[in-house]
C-alpha positions as CSV (number, residue, x, y, z in Angstrom):
1,M,-153.2,-37.3,141.4
2,K,-149.6,-36.0,141.5
3,R,-149.6,-36.6,145.2
4,F,-150.9,-40.1,144.7
5,L,-148.3,-40.9,142.0
6,A,-145.5,-39.5,144.2
7,S,-146.7,-41.6,147.1
8,L,-147.0,-44.7,144.9
9,A,-143.4,-44.2,143.6
10,L,-142.1,-43.8,147.1
11,T,-143.9,-47.0,148.3
12,T,-142.5,-48.9,145.3
13,L,-139.0,-47.7,146.0
14,L,-139.2,-48.7,149.7
15,L,-140.6,-52.1,148.8
16,T,-137.8,-52.7,146.2
17,T,-135.1,-51.6,148.7
18,T,-136.5,-53.7,151.4
19,S,-136.7,-56.7,149.1
20,Q,-133.1,-56.3,148.0
21,A,-132.0,-55.9,151.6
22,E,-133.8,-59.1,152.6
23,T,-132.4,-61.2,149.7
24,P,-129.5,-63.1,151.2
25,K,-126.4,-63.7,149.1
26,Q,-125.8,-67.2,147.8
27,V,-123.4,-69.0,150.1
28,L,-120.7,-71.1,148.4
29,T,-118.7,-73.8,150.1
30,A,-115.0,-74.2,149.6
31,C,-112.3,-76.5,150.8
32,G,-108.6,-76.9,150.3
33,H,-105.4,-78.7,151.1
34,P,-105.1,-78.7,154.9
35,F,-101.3,-79.1,155.0
36,Y,-99.7,-77.0,152.2
37,P,-98.6,-73.5,153.4
38,P,-98.6,-70.9,152.1
39,V,-101.2,-72.1,149.6
40,S,-103.6,-73.4,152.3
41,W,-103.5,-75.0,155.7
42,V,-105.7,-75.5,158.7
43,S,-105.0,-73.8,162.0
44,E,-107.3,-73.3,165.0
45,G,-110.1,-75.0,163.1
46,K,-109.9,-72.5,160.2
47,L,-108.8,-72.9,156.6
48,K,-106.1,-70.3,156.0
49,G,-103.6,-69.3,153.3
50,L,-103.2,-67.6,150.0
51,A,-105.8,-69.7,148.1
52,P,-108.7,-69.3,150.6
53,Q,-107.9,-65.6,150.8
54,L,-108.1,-65.2,147.1
55,T,-111.2,-67.3,146.8
56,Q,-113.1,-65.2,149.3
57,Q,-111.9,-62.0,147.7
58,L,-112.9,-63.0,144.1
59,F,-116.3,-64.5,144.9
60,T,-117.2,-61.6,147.2
61,E,-116.5,-59.3,144.2
62,L,-118.9,-61.6,142.2
63,G,-121.6,-61.1,144.9
64,Y,-121.3,-64.4,146.8
65,D,-120.5,-65.4,150.4
66,V,-117.9,-68.1,150.8
67,Q,-117.9,-70.6,153.7
68,L,-114.5,-72.2,154.1
69,I,-114.6,-75.8,155.2
70,A,-111.7,-76.9,157.4
71,D,-112.9,-80.2,158.9
72,T,-111.9,-82.4,156.0
73,N,-108.7,-84.0,154.7
74,W,-107.4,-83.4,151.2
75,K,-108.7,-86.6,149.6
76,R,-112.2,-86.0,151.1
77,C,-112.1,-82.4,149.9
78,L,-111.6,-83.6,146.3
79,L,-114.3,-86.3,146.7
80,E,-116.9,-83.8,148.0
81,A,-116.2,-81.5,145.0
82,K,-116.7,-84.5,142.7
83,L,-120.0,-85.4,144.4
84,G,-121.1,-81.8,144.1
85,N,-121.3,-81.2,147.8
86,I,-118.5,-78.6,147.7
87,D,-118.6,-75.7,145.2
88,I,-114.9,-74.7,145.1
89,V,-111.5,-76.3,145.6
90,V,-109.4,-73.2,146.5
91,A,-106.3,-74.5,144.8
92,A,-105.4,-77.8,143.1
93,Y,-103.0,-79.2,140.4
94,R,-104.6,-79.6,137.0
95,I,-104.2,-83.3,136.3
96,A,-106.1,-85.6,134.0
97,S,-108.0,-87.5,136.8
98,R,-109.5,-84.3,138.1
99,E,-110.6,-82.8,134.7
100,S,-113.8,-84.8,134.7
101,Y,-115.3,-83.1,137.7
102,L,-113.3,-79.8,138.2
103,A,-113.3,-76.7,136.0
104,F,-109.9,-75.0,136.4
105,S,-108.9,-71.4,136.0
106,D,-106.5,-70.8,133.1
107,Q,-104.5,-68.4,135.2
108,Y,-102.5,-70.1,137.9
109,I,-102.5,-69.0,141.5
110,I,-99.0,-70.0,142.4
111,A,-96.1,-71.9,140.8
112,D,-95.0,-75.0,142.7
113,E,-91.4,-76.3,142.3
114,V,-91.5,-79.9,143.5
115,R,-88.4,-81.3,145.0
116,L,-87.5,-84.4,147.0
117,F,-87.0,-84.0,150.7
118,V,-84.6,-86.5,152.4
119,N,-83.0,-87.2,155.7
120,R,-79.7,-85.3,156.0
121,D,-77.9,-88.3,157.4
122,A,-79.1,-90.6,154.7
123,Q,-78.8,-88.0,151.9
124,P,-75.9,-89.7,150.0
125,D,-78.2,-92.6,149.3
126,I,-80.5,-90.4,147.2
127,S,-79.1,-87.7,144.9
128,G,-81.8,-87.8,142.2
129,L,-84.5,-89.7,140.4
130,K,-82.1,-92.5,139.3
131,D,-81.8,-93.5,143.0
132,L,-85.5,-93.8,143.8
133,P,-86.4,-97.3,142.5
134,G,-86.9,-99.6,145.4
135,K,-87.0,-96.8,148.0
136,T,-89.9,-96.0,150.3
137,V,-91.8,-92.7,149.7
138,G,-94.2,-91.0,152.1
139,L,-97.3,-89.5,150.5
140,L,-100.4,-87.8,151.9
141,L,-103.7,-89.2,150.9
142,G,-105.0,-87.5,147.8
143,D,-101.7,-85.9,146.9
144,S,-100.5,-85.6,143.3
145,F,-97.3,-84.2,141.8
146,G,-98.3,-84.3,138.2
147,D,-99.4,-87.2,136.0
148,R,-95.8,-88.1,134.9
149,F,-94.3,-88.2,138.4
150,D,-97.4,-89.9,139.9
151,A,-96.9,-92.7,137.3
152,F,-93.2,-93.0,138.2
153,L,-94.0,-93.4,141.9
154,Q,-96.5,-96.1,141.3
155,T,-94.1,-98.2,139.4
156,N,-90.7,-97.4,141.1
157,S,-91.3,-96.9,144.8
158,H,-92.9,-98.5,147.9
159,I,-95.6,-96.0,149.0
160,E,-96.7,-95.3,152.5
161,Y,-99.7,-93.1,152.9
162,V,-100.6,-90.8,155.8
163,S,-103.6,-88.7,156.6
164,R,-101.6,-85.7,158.1
165,N,-98.5,-84.2,156.6
166,H,-96.6,-83.8,159.8
167,Q,-96.6,-87.7,160.0
168,N,-94.4,-87.8,156.9
169,F,-92.0,-85.2,158.2
170,T,-91.7,-87.2,161.5
171,K,-91.2,-90.5,159.7
172,L,-88.5,-88.9,157.4
173,A,-86.7,-87.3,160.4
174,N,-86.6,-90.8,162.0
175,Q,-85.6,-92.5,158.7
176,R,-88.7,-94.6,158.6
177,I,-89.2,-93.5,155.0
178,D,-86.5,-92.6,152.4
179,Y,-88.0,-89.5,150.9
180,M,-91.1,-87.4,150.2
181,P,-91.9,-85.1,147.3
182,I,-93.3,-81.7,148.1
183,G,-93.2,-78.2,146.8
184,W,-90.0,-76.5,147.8
185,R,-91.6,-73.5,149.4
186,S,-94.1,-75.5,151.4
187,G,-91.6,-78.1,152.4
188,M,-89.2,-75.5,153.7
189,L,-91.9,-73.8,155.7
190,Q,-93.1,-77.1,157.3
191,T,-89.6,-78.3,158.0
192,R,-88.9,-75.0,159.9
193,K,-92.3,-75.0,161.6
194,L,-91.9,-78.6,162.9
195,G,-88.4,-78.1,164.1
196,F,-86.7,-80.6,161.6
197,E,-84.2,-78.2,160.0
198,N,-81.3,-80.2,161.3
199,S,-82.6,-83.5,160.0
200,I,-84.5,-82.8,156.8
201,M,-83.3,-81.1,153.6
202,P,-84.4,-80.8,150.0
203,L,-82.3,-82.0,147.1
204,R,-81.2,-79.5,144.5
205,E,-82.7,-81.3,141.6
206,K,-86.2,-80.2,140.7
207,I,-88.5,-83.1,139.8
208,A,-91.4,-81.1,138.4
209,S,-92.7,-77.6,137.9
210,E,-96.5,-77.7,138.7
211,Y,-99.1,-75.0,139.2
212,Y,-101.9,-74.5,141.6
213,Y,-105.2,-73.3,140.0
214,L,-108.5,-72.3,141.4
215,A,-111.0,-75.1,140.7
216,L,-114.8,-75.2,140.5
217,S,-117.0,-78.2,140.8
218,K,-118.6,-79.0,137.5
219,A,-121.7,-80.1,139.4
220,G,-122.6,-76.4,139.8
221,K,-122.9,-73.4,137.5
222,L,-119.9,-71.4,138.6
223,S,-117.8,-72.0,135.5
224,Q,-119.5,-69.0,133.9
225,H,-117.3,-66.9,136.2
226,L,-114.0,-68.3,135.0
227,P,-113.3,-65.4,132.5
228,Y,-113.6,-62.9,135.3
229,I,-111.5,-65.0,137.7
230,N,-108.7,-65.4,135.1
231,Q,-108.7,-61.7,134.4
232,R,-108.5,-60.8,138.2
233,L,-105.8,-63.4,138.9
234,K,-103.7,-62.0,136.1
235,K,-104.1,-58.5,137.4
236,L,-103.2,-59.6,140.9
237,H,-100.0,-61.2,139.5
238,D,-99.1,-58.2,137.4
239,N,-99.4,-55.7,140.3
240,N,-97.4,-58.1,142.7
241,N,-100.4,-58.5,145.1
242,I,-100.1,-62.3,145.0
243,R,-96.4,-62.1,145.6
244,N,-97.0,-60.0,148.7
245,M,-99.8,-62.4,149.8
246,I,-97.4,-65.3,149.5
247,R,-95.0,-63.5,151.8
248,S,-97.6,-62.5,154.4
249,N,-99.2,-65.9,154.5
250,S,-95.8,-67.6,154.9
251,L,-95.1,-65.5,157.9
252,E,-98.6,-66.1,159.3
253,Y,-98.1,-69.9,159.0
254,L,-94.8,-69.8,160.9
255,H,-96.5,-67.9,163.7
256,N,-99.8,-69.9,163.8
257,P,-100.2,-72.7,166.4
258,L,-99.7,-76.2,165.1
């Protein structure tokens, strides 16, 4: 009887272990801004950057696999999350129009100081917000710079939309638009990467201080993990891991192919 019970216990253990090994992890899908280094960008068909890196790290800790989607523009990424076809937006501003379909972390991923980038030769024409009415602004489809400044743009500027961010930089370098708003860090990286340092510059005046948060589609059940995500993001800030990741991802962007 003892031999039988021992054999039964061993068989049960083997079956349990085999079952666990054969149970695949749930695969989550995630997308992000394809043109906003060091937060996220697409290079060589892959979504890279601080936010995708953090997303994979945190959800791996929670027992998931994360598939990063790179073949979508920013507006489509947000739409797919709204429709429930994408589980995670790796980083997004927390604005009113997104609150209905995205659950945001309380702890931010990165602070984003938004400035106006202008053509160096035309710079005297624009020195601050007071000079913007009637001017032409270049915006990427789906972009937002906070509810207040978005409303200002809609009522004070002529807007030209593009689907790829390098189009705005090229248009600004050629004075086909008057200005574009963008986070200072990302704007400086892209200006350098695209070779426009001699023709494009940021104004000193900060127009907004926004934050990128990790965002989860409300169509799923991932919101239950937000307390853990907030705790981990805070710890990663406190021990300077995120600061180091910002630096390493900035360098990676500059060395990646366009």
